[in-house]
C-alpha positions in Angstrom: 0.3 0.0 0.0 1.5 3.4 -0.8 1.6 6.2 1.4 1.1 9.7 0.2 2.5 12.7 2.0 1.3 16.0 1.2 4.2 18.3 -0.2 5.1 21.3 1.8 6.1 24.5 0.3 8.1 26.6 2.2 7.7 30.6 1.6 9.9 33.1 2.5 8.4 36.4 3.4 5.1 36.5 5.2 3.3 39.6 3.4 0.1 39.9 1.8 1.4 38.1 -1.3 2.7 34.8 0.6 -0.8 34.9 2.4 -2.5 34.7 -0.7 -0.3 32.0 -2.0 -0.8 29.9 0.9 -4.8 30.1 0.8 -4.1 28.8 -3.1 -2.1 25.8 -2.3 -4.3 24.4 0.4 -7.2 23.3 -2.2 -4.6 21.6 -3.9 -3.4 19.6 -1.1 -0.3 21.9 -0.8 0.8 22.7 2.9 2.5 25.6 3.2 5.2 26.8 5.9 6.4 30.7 6.4 9.5 32.2 7.9 9.5 36.0 8.2 11.4 38.4 10.3 8.3 39.9 12.2 6.0 37.7 14.4 2.8 39.2 13.2 3.1 38.7 9.5 0.0 38.1 8.0 0.6 34.7 5.9 0.8 33.6 9.8 -2.9 34.1 9.9 -3.2 31.0 7.5 -0.2 29.0 7.7 2.2 27.8 10.4 4.8 30.8 10.7 8.3 30.8 11.8 9.7 34.2 13.1 13.3 34.7 12.8 15.6 37.1 11.6 17.1 36.4 8.3 20.8 35.9 9.4 19.6 33.3 12.0 21.4 30.1 10.6 19.8 27.8 13.0 16.4 28.8 12.5 16.5 28.9 8.5 17.9 25.1 8.8 14.8 24.3 10.8 12.9 25.7 8.2 14.4 23.9 5.7 14.1 20.8 7.1 10.5 21.2 7.6 10.3 21.7 3.4 10.0 20.5 0.3 10.6 23.3 -2.0 11.4 26.9 -1.1 10.1 30.1 -2.8 10.3 33.6 -2.3 7.9 36.4 -3.2 9.6 39.2 -1.4 12.9 41.1 -1.5 14.6 38.2 0.7 16.3 36.8 -2.3 19.4 39.0 -2.3 23.0 37.7 -2.4 24.0 39.1 1.4 20.8 37.0 2.7 21.6 33.9 0.7 24.7 33.6 1.5 24.0 31.7 5.2 20.8 29.6 3.3 21.1 25.8 3.5 22.9 24.9 0.4 20.3 22.6 -1.1 18.1 26.0 -1.5 18.3 27.6 -5.0 16.6 31.0 -5.0 16.2 32.7 -8.5 15.6 37.0 -7.6 12.2 38.1 -8.7 13.1 41.4 -10.8 12.9 44.7 -8.9 11.4 46.4 -11.5 8.7 44.9 -14.2 8.9 46.4 -17.3 5.7 48.1 -17.2 6.8 50.7 -14.3 7.7 53.7 -14.9 11.3 54.6 -13.8 10.8 58.6 -13.0 
């Protein structure tokens, strides 16, 4: 008999977009886990939240151990923050400016 385990999506940053992602993932059978540097991040209302500083290696390791894949929808994918992340994480930065944003 095969056992099925729900995948766990790790979300770096716990703002409004993370909240919407967690809500969208639930009906698809995907659990979510959020990490943010503030204790009252709004995604924590709908998904388990780990509150930790981005430089807290032990907290990031604990977060990494609980998830199958990680995504970031905030500005956390910056080189200075990525330096201490677990080696198995690959974070592709999101563009900081979209092509249709005015620059002036």
